[in-house]
C-alpha positions as a Python dict, from the first residue, in 0.01 Angstrom:
ca = {
    (1, 'M'): (0, 0, 0),
    (2, 'A'): (270, -221, -151),
    (3, 'L'): (295, -426, 167),
    (4, 'G'): (-82, -472, 157),
    (5, 'I'): (-64, -616, -193),
    (6, 'I'): (223, -844, -95),
    (7, 'S'): (36, -953, 219),
    (8, 'V'): (-279, -1036, 22),
    (9, 'A'): (-73, -1238, -226),
    (10, 'G'): (105, -1410, 62),
    (11, 'L'): (-222, -1497, 229),
    (12, 'V'): (-353, -1690, -71),
    (13, 'T'): (-30, -1878, -134),
    (14, 'V'): (63, -2156, 101),
    (15, 'L'): (436, -2092, 78),
    (16, 'A'): (428, -1726, 174),
    (17, 'S'): (145, -1740, 428),
    (18, 'A'): (391, -1735, 717),
    (19, 'C'): (522, -1401, 588),
    (20, 'A'): (176, -1249, 545),
    (21, 'V'): (121, -1173, 913),
    (22, 'P'): (448, -985, 980),
    (23, 'L'): (412, -794, 654),
    (24, 'A'): (55, -699, 742),
    (25, 'I'): (159, -574, 1085),
    (26, 'V'): (444, -368, 939),
    (27, 'G'): (208, -238, 669),
    (28, 'L'): (-47, -130, 930),
    (29, 'I'): (216, 58, 1127),
    (30, 'L'): (353, 229, 816),
    (31, 'G'): (-1, 311, 700),
    (32, 'F'): (-78, 491, 1024),
    (33, 'V'): (255, 673, 1007),
    (34, 'A'): (177, 782, 648),
    (35, 'L'): (-161, 925, 758),
    (36, 'R'): (21, 1191, 958),
    (37, 'R'): (217, 1311, 655),
    (38, 'P'): (72, 1560, 410),
    (39, 'G'): (-31, 1409, 77),
    (40, 'G'): (-70, 1044, -8),
    (41, 'R'): (-364, 1003, 225),
    (42, 'G'): (-550, 777, -19),
    (43, 'K'): (-261, 532, -46),
    (44, 'A'): (-224, 526, 331),
    (45, 'T'): (-594, 451, 375),
    (46, 'A'): (-581, 177, 112),
    (47, 'G'): (-279, 24, 282),
    (48, 'I'): (-447, 29, 622),
    (49, 'V'): (-762, -135, 484),
    (50, 'M'): (-575, -405, 293),
    (51, 'N'): (-338, -487, 578),
    (52, 'G'): (-624, -487, 826),
    (53, 'L'): (-815, -736, 612),
    (54, 'V'): (-511, -959, 579),
    (55, 'S'): (-457, -948, 956),
    (56, 'L'): (-819, -1037, 1022),
    (57, 'L'): (-826, -1318, 765),
    (58, 'S'): (-496, -1457, 895),
    (59, 'L'): (-631, -1459, 1247),
    (60, 'L'): (-946, -1641, 1135),
    (61, 'I'): (-745, -1897, 938),
    (62, 'F'): (-512, -1962, 1232),
    (63, 'M'): (-809, -2005, 1464),
    (64, 'Y'): (-977, -2247, 1222),
    (65, 'V'): (-661, -2454, 1184),
    (66, 'G'): (-602, -2455, 1560),
    (67, 'V'): (-955, -2567, 1641),
    (68, 'S'): (-939, -2833, 1369),
    (69, 'L'): (-616, -2969, 1513),
    (70, 'L'): (-757, -2976, 1865),
    (71, 'V'): (-1071, -3157, 1751),
    (72, 'T'): (-859, -3411, 1563),
    (73, 'I'): (-627, -3470, 1858),
    (74, 'F'): (-913, -3514, 2103),
    (75, 'S'): (-1106, -3743, 1868),
    (76, 'I'): (-798, -3964, 1824),
    (77, 'A'): (-735, -3967, 2199),
    (78, 'A'): (-1097, -4056, 2274),
    (79, 'S'): (-1114, -4347, 2031),
    (80, 'P'): (-1062, -4689, 2194),
}
């Protein structure tokens, strides 16, 4: 769950956004590992949900930035 909180904070800050994706992936893995252990199931579920949201939002942001860059490059290349 701690990695989920750090990942969410990293997603909203520009400086730490590059660290948000690896932290979210590690948090997802550790969340699924924690589900198999007795006790602490609520924290594991919360960590999985938070890290999953960060992963999804990061993917959407990267796609948006990538498409925006491609559109800009092609519009500059197409201008006379």
